[in-house]
N, C-alpha and C positions, 0 to 999 in steps of 0.2 A: 890655349887659344881662348881667352876670356870673352865673355859676352857682356851685355849691358842691362842695367835697370832703366826703366823709362825715365826720361829726363828732359831738360830744356832744349830748345831749338839749337841746331848747330850753327857755327859761325858762318858768315856769308861767303867765305872763300876757303879753299883747302889749305891745310898746313902740313908740310912734311917736316916734322921736328928734326933738328940736327942731332946726329948721334942718337936718333930715337932708338921698347919692346911691345906688349900686347895689344878691336873694332868696335863704334857702337852704332849699329843700325837700330833706330827707334822704330820698331815695326808698327807700333800703334799709330805713329804719325806718318811713317813712310808708306804704309800700305793704303792710305787714303789716296785714290787716284787723283792726280793733279790735272787741272785743265790744260789741254794742249792748244797752243796758238799756231796759226799758220806761219810758216817760215818766211820772213821778209829778208831776202838775201842782201838787201841794201842796208839793213839795219842789224846786222849780226853783232852780238856783244863781243867785247875784246878783253884780253888780259884776265885779271882776277875775276871780273864779272862773268866772263864766259866759262872759266873753270869752275867757279862756284855754282853756276846754273847747271852745268853738266854733272857735277857731283850730286847735287840734290836730285836731279832727274835720275841718275844711276841708282841712288839709294831707293827711290820710289819704285823703279822698275824691278830691281833685285828683290824687294819685298814682295812684289806681286808674282814674278815669274821665276825667281831663283837665278843663280849665276850661270848655270849650264845653258839655259834658254835665252840668256841676255844677248841682244844684238845692238850694235852701235846705232843702227837706224831707230831702234826703240828709244834709246836715250835721246837721240837728236829730236825725235818727234815730241817726246815729253818736255824737252827743254825749249822747244820752239826754235831750234837751230838746225842747220843743215848737217847731214852726215859728214860732209867734207870738213866742216868747221870742227866737229868733234874729233875727227881724225887728225886735224891740224894740231890740236892742243895735246892729244894723248898718243897719237901714232897708231896704237892698236889696243884691242880690248884688254890684253893682259896688263898693260901699263895702267890703264884706267882703273882696273880692279885693285891694283896695288896702291894707287893713290887714294882711292875711296877707302881702302882699309886703313891707311895711315891717317887719313882725315877724320874718319869716324873714331879711331882709337884716341886721337887727341881730345875729342869731345868726351869720350868715356872717361879718360883720365881726369878731366876737369870735374866731372860729376863725382868720381871716386874721391878726389881730393876734398870737394865740398862736403861730402858725406863724412869723411874722416875728420874734418874740422869740427863736426858736431858730435863726434863720438866721445864718450866719457872715459874710455880706457883702451889699452892695447887689445884687450879681448874683444871689444866691440869692433875695433878696426880689423881684426882677424876675421870676424864674422862677415864684415863688409867685403873683404878681399875674396872670400869664398863665394859670396853671393854674386859679386860682379864677374868673377871668373867663369862660373859654370853657365851653360846654356839655360835660358829660362824655360824652354820647352823643346820637344822634338821638332827638328826642322828650323831651329832658331836661325834667322837670316844672317846675322852677323857671323855666327860660328860657321855657317855654311860658306860664307865668303872666305873666312880664314882657311878652311879646308881646300877650297879651289885654288887660292893664291899660293899656298904652300906647296901644292902639287905641281905647280908650273916650273919651268926652267927659267932661271933669272940670270941676268948679267950681274957683274960685280956691284953696280950701283943698286940694283934691286935686292941683292943679297944683303947689302949693308943696311938697307931700310928695314928688311924683315928681321935681321939679327937685332937691330936696335929696338924694334917693337917687342920682340920676344924677351930681350934682356930687361926691358922696362918693368915688366911684372915681377921678375926676380928681384929687382932693386926695391920695388915697393914692399914686397913681402919681407925682404931682409930688413928694411927700416922698421917695420912693425915688430919683428922679432927682437931686434936690438933694443927698441924702446921698452918692450915688455920685460926683457931680461934685466935691463938697467934699473927698472922700477921694482924688480923683485916679483913681478906678476907671472913671469915665465921661468921655466927651468933653464939652467945653463946648457945650451946646445951649440953645436957647430952650425952657425948660421948658413954658411954656404952649402954644406952637405944637407941640412934640413930643407933648405929651399929647393934643392934639386929634387928631393924625394916628394916634397909636398906638391910641387908643380906637376911632377910626373903622375901622381895620384889624381890630381884634379883633371889633368888632360885625359886620363883613362876613363874617369867617371863621365867626363863631357862626351866622349865618344859613345859611351853606353846610352846616355840620355838622347843624343842625336839619333842613334840607331833605333831607340824605342825599346830597349831591353825591358822585359816584363818585371824584372826585379825592382825597378824604380816606379812602377805604377802605383804601389801602395806605400812606398818608403821614399822619403826625401833624400835625394843625393846630397843636397846642401847640408842637412842635419847629419848624415853619415860622415861626410868629409870633415865637418867642423868638429864632431865628436872625436874622430881619429886624431886630428891635430891637437886638440885640447888635452887629450890623454897624455900625449908625449911631452907637451909643454907644461904640464902641471908640476909646480915646484915640489920637491921632496917633502913629505910630511903632510901635504894637503890631501884631503879626501876627495 
């Protein structure tokens, strides 16, 4: 369940990628309280405008209150919309959280791709992968959203969205591994098997960070994970 580095503003409307894997709530921006406007029921936004406004409001409220305390009425107030209008577009809180997750993940992937485009080597891309995947701090809002959404019961459509989000990070790591292997920077490894183990390790470390395990108070989880991956990927004969 990857998290995000601070980055540019999100798109103006949500995107649920087709055959979408892995959220990014920019807490530094989202945690700034947004001004709420009185609800004018005669001038409620519609379509993409309404969904985009609700998404931005949800991210802001989640950053302040967390997902457990989130209420549809809080989102409606922040968005300057009626609760009924929010319910019309999303039906229920669980669906809204799923769409916020997919929307924020699309933004995270955009920023990850931009960062990788500037990277000079597969090793730098691997470093970025680990950095973007792990929570930035205990209580990271986007990772918390991942946890709550995954714990919910989903219909088939929701399961497909989550499966695609999860598979997306596997695909990105696989691409980095194959590039490094082809260039001779990484050892020959079974990409599929290595990816499963790497993501499992990162997920376990993420849970530790979110829980606030004391072992990570003086040691960087990012440095620990990257060192473990690099040791296994180091070509034979290299020190």
